[in-house]
N, C-alpha and C positions, 0 to 999 in steps of 0.2 A: 944408310943402307948401301951395300956394295952392288954394282951394276948386275953382277951375276946372280945376286939374290932375287932380282926382279923377274928373272926368266920364268919360274913357275907361276908367278902371279899374272904375267902377261899372257901366258899360255891358257890360263883359266878364264880369261875374258872372252865373252862371246861377242865377236865384232860384227856378226850378221844381224841385219834388220829383216824381220819377217813381215810379209804383207799379204793381204787378201783383198778380195773385191766383193762389194755388196751385190747380192743376187736378187733379193726382194725384200720388201717391207710389209709386214702384216701386223696391223694394230700397233702394239707396244714394241714388237720384236723386229730386229733387223737380222736378216739371214745372209751370211757371208761365206764365200768359198775361201777358206783359210782366214787368217794365218794360223800357224801352229800355236796353241795357247791352252791354258787350263782354266777350269771353273774358278771364278773370282778374279781372274786377271782383268786388267783394264787395257783398252785399246783406244787409239786415236783414229777417228774417221775423218778423212779429208774430203771436203765437198768437191764435186766434179768440176765446178766452175773455176777456171784458173784465176788465181788472184783475188777471188771473192769468198767471203765467209771464212770463219775461224774453224779450226779442227774441233770436233766434238768428241768429248770423252764418253766411252761406253764400257760396260762390263760384260764379260762372258758369263752367261747364265745357263747355258746348256748346249747340247749338240744334237743334230738330227742328221742321220746317215753320216756324211763326212763334212757337213756344213756346220759352221759356228753360229750359235744364236746369241745375239748381243742385245743389250737393253741400254739405251742412252740415258745420260744424266740430264739432258735438256731436250728441247724440241728439235725436230729433225727435218724442218721444211726444206733445208738446202741439200739433203741427201737424196741421191738418185742411184739407179742401177749402174754399177761400175765404179762407184765411189771407192777410193783406196782406203783399206783398213790396215793400220800399222799397230803390230803388237808391242807392248812394253815389256812383257815377260814378268810383270810383277803385279801384286794386288795394290789396291788404293792405300795411300799413306796420307796422313795429315801432319802438319807441323805444330808442335806443342811446346809451350814454355810459360814461365811466370809472366811474361810480357803480354799474354792474352787476357789476363784478369781485367775485367771492366769492358771487354769487347763483345760484339755480337757477330757470330760467324754463321755461314751458311753450312749446308750438309757436307760440303767438301773441305771445310776448314778455311774458307776464304772470308775476309772481313766484309760485312754487309754495308759498312759505312764508306766503302770504296777508298779507305785509307790503306797505306802500306802496312804489312805485318812487321812487328818489331824484329830486331836482330836477335840471334842467340837461340832460336827455336830449333828443335830436333824433330826428325820424322819418326812417326810411330804408325804401325799398321792399324787400320780400323777394325779388322777382324782378329780376334784373339780367343784362345780357348780359356774357359773358366779355370780358376786355380785348382790345384790338386786338393781334395777335401781334407787330407791329413795335414796340409800346410796352413790351414786356416785356424788361427787362434780362437778359442771360445770367446763369446761375447759376454762380458762381465761388468761393463761400465755403462751407466745410463748417459744419454746425451740430451741436453735441454733444446727444445725446439721453439720455446717462447709461447706456445699455446697451452693455456691452463688445462683444458680438458684432456689433452694428449699427455702432457707431462705428469699429471696426477692420476689419471685413470687408464691410460693406454701407454705407459712409459716405453720409450724406444731406446735401444742400446746402440752404442757405437758399432757400426757395421751391420745393423739389422736392415732388412728389406721389407718395406710395408706398402700395401696397396691402398689407394684412396678410391673407393667405388662410389660413383654418382652418376645421375643423369646429366643432361646438358643444362647449364644455367643454374646449378645449385651451389656454386662458390668454390669449385676446385682451384681455379687459378688464383683467386684471392687468398685462399688458404696457403697455397704454395708460396706466394709472395710474402705472406706473413711469416712463414717458417724461414725463408731465405734472409729476411731482415733481422730475425731474433734468435736464430740458432747459435749455439756455441761452437759450431764447426769452424774449421780454419778457412775453408773456401767453399763456394757453391758452384756447381755445374748444372745448368738447367737446359733441358732439351724440349723445345716446343715443336711438336710434330703434327702436321696436319691442321694447324690453326688457320683461321681466316687471316688474311693479310693485314687488316686493320688491328687485329688483336695483339700483334707482336709488339708494336710500339706502345699500345695501351698498357700491356703487361709490364713492360720495362719501365715506363714513366709513372704509371699509377700504382700498380701492385708492388713492383720491386723497389722503385724509388731510388734516389741517390744513395741512401744508406745501404741498400742491398746491392746495388750495382757495383759499388767500389770493391767488392770481393767476390764478384760473380762472373762467370763465363757463360754466355747464352749461345746455344746452337739452335737455329730456326730453320725449319723446312715447311713452307706453307702448303695449304691444300691444293693449290693450283700447279704445284710442281710434280714432275713424273714420280711414279710409285717408287722407283729405285732411289731417288733423292730422299724421299721420306724414310725409307729404310736406312739409308746411309747416315741420315741425321742422327738416328738412335745409336748407330754403331760409332760414329764420330764422337758424340758426346760421352759415350761410355769409355772410349779410348782416352779421351782427355782426363776423365776422372781417374782412370787407372794409372795414368802418368803421375798425377799428383799423389795418389796413394803410395806409389813406389818411392816418391821423394819423402815420405814420412808424414804427409798431411792427413788430417781427419777431414774427409770430403763429405759435403752434403750434396747428394745427387738427386735431381728431380726430373721426371719425364712426364710430359703432358701431351699426348696420352699414348699408352702402350696399345690401346685399341686401334688407333689409326696406324700404328706400325704394323699390326696384324692385318688390317684391311689392305695396306699397301703390299704386304707379302702375298696376300691372296690374289691380288691383281697380277703379280709376277708369276705365281704358280699357275694360275689359269691360262696365262699367256703362253707358257712353255708346255702346256698340255696336261698339267696335273688334273686328276678328277676332283670335283668338288665333293667334300666328305661331310662333316658336321655343319649343317646350316650354311652350306656354300663355302665354308673355309677349307682350304686344301691341306693335305697332310704336312706340307712344308711349314705351315704356320705353327702347328703344334710342336714341330721339331725345332723351330727357330726360337720360340719363347723361352724355354729353359736355358738354352745356350746364351741368350742375351741377358736374361735376368740373373743368371748365376755368376755373371762376371763381376758384379758388385759384391761387397761384403768385406770381411777382414783379411789382412795379410800381416806378415811379420813386420812390414815397414809402416803401414798406416791402416786406414779403414775408409770404406765408402758406405755411408748410411744412405739408403735409397728410398725415395718415395715415388711410386709409380701410379699415376692416375689411370682409372679404367672407366671408360665411357659406357655406362650400363644402358643397353638398348632397351627402351621402354621400361626403365627402372626394374628390369628383370635380373635379379642377382644370380640366376642359374643359367643364363645364356652362355654359350661355349667359351668365349674368351674370358669372361668373368670367372667362370668355374676353373679354367686352366690356370689363370694367374693366381687365384686365391690358393690353389694347391701348391704353387711353387714358392710363394713368399712366406715371410715369417710373421705375418699379422695383416689385418685389414681394418680400415676405417671406412665406415659407411656414412655417407652424407644423405640426409633425408629431405625429400622435396617438400613435405608438409611442414617441417621445421623451417626450411628456407622461406616458404610462403608466409610464415608467421613472423618473419623478420628476425629469426633466431640465427645468429652467426657466432662461431662456425656451426653449421647445421649438422653436427656429429650425432648420430643415433648410437649412443653408448651401449645399448643392450644388444645391438647387432655387430658391434665392433670388438676387436680383441687384439692384444699384443701377446704373442705366444711366449715371449721371453721376459715379460714384466716380472713374474714371480721369482726369477733368478737374478734380477737386477736391483731390486729395491729391498728395503727393510721389511721385517714382519709387520711393523706398525703401519707402514705405508700400504701394504697389501690389505691389512685389516680395514683401514679407512676407506680404500677404494671399493672393497667388497661391500661394506656397510652402505656406501653411497649408492651403489648399484641396487642393493636390496631395497632401500627406501624408494628409489626412482621406479624400479620394477613394480613394487607393491602399488604405487599410485596408478601406474599405467594399466595394471590389470583391472582396477576398479574405476578407471576414469569415466567410462560411459555411464555407470550408475551415479557417480558423483556429479557429472555434468547435468543430468536430467533430474537431480534431486531425489533419486530413489534410495541413495545410501543414507542411513540414519546414524548419526554420531553416537559412538558407544557400542556399535555392533562388533567392531574389531579393534583391539588396541593397536595392532600393526598399521591398519589402514588410517586410523585416527592420527598416528604419529606421521605417516607418510603425507597425509593431507596438510598437516601443520607445517612440515618441512619442505614441501614441494616448491613454494616460491623461492626459498633460499637456494634449493638445488638448481633451479633454472637460472637464477642470477649468477650462480657460480659458473655454469656451463657457457653462458654468453660472454663474448669478449670482443671489444671493439679492436679494429686493426691497429690503432695507435697505443693500446694498452700494452705495457711492458711488464716483465717479471722473470726472474731467474727460476731455474729448476727447483732450487731449494726453497724459494718463496712459494712456489705453487704447491709443493708437498706440504709445507707448513700451513698453508691456507686451507687445504682440505681437511687436515687433522684438526685445525682450530674450529672449522665449521661444524665438524661432527661432535667435538667436545662441547661446543656451545649448545648444540641440540640436546645432548644428554642432560645438561643442567636445567633446561627448560621444564 
């Protein structure tokens, strides 16, 4: 490039650094006089003590009069009035590439094992707009997840977004680990948001295992971290998945849990002065959810098939976050506490679960077999109380008689140990075989 060609580029460079100073700290918020910045920009806050402490990264979350309201990504014990605030002029970016596969990252994309990041990574912004709806190819191909009940009764397509709704301790994490190990997707990206510190390593070693980890990137933000870190964990993981989708991969994306992301957003909203709306959740929560969840799905390059777990408060499937997420996603899988207490794993309540795209993804024979399975299961459940107390007399109903006879086979089919394997085709063949055998009896 000729020297004269550099002139317009040099002229376009902003050589000024912009600074402000901390005025006060209120709860989660830092209030600063300056610097000039925009919502979503990150700033460095320099501790007042000379030569002591590292600069702290914070994000601009609002303005009050002429002051900038910041929220830090970590604790702020070293910050005091007068601390210098340095604007970066840009939003948060994380470094992404194939070298991250098998690694565990924090919410800012830093490795949690304290080893250096590999070379060849590129920076991508954590916040991005969902794709244009008209650029999304239709979902027409099923993807195997390795779980018999899902493949055969709740078939998921490449690029579909599904919610897993359950209370605490019902087996969400174990189910996610099972999917990560057995799915036919090219790569897994897993976001663990708001988990207990001890659960991160347990999930990686016990649920994910060596088999799953070798093609998985994990992003973790534990419950003890600031609310902004928990939100950014979700955005960072989504950005990583988008990067691989743009490279042509079929990505399996899992987030556990979207409820804790919503709770973190509520903390931020209340801190900046938003009014609590539905059951204490601020309006920004319900604005954030579709923006985040709509980023996954199909593109012309690849696909992101997403599973979002939703922590159902008190097993209430109509609480605000559950209801909002269910309306955004393309299907929902409900895990039942009563089934879990009976040792039934995965504890999927098939009568309350649905895949909205299944009829468009599989053959008519598969749909017929799945509907017949549900019909038998539902018939038994409707008469279960009478059957259990001995009030039902055999011969009273031909349909109930058949359901009673077939019920043990249905339950055995729905149960699956974590080590059991099977392809999508095998699971489809198995449900058709099960029902054909029943017709012969």
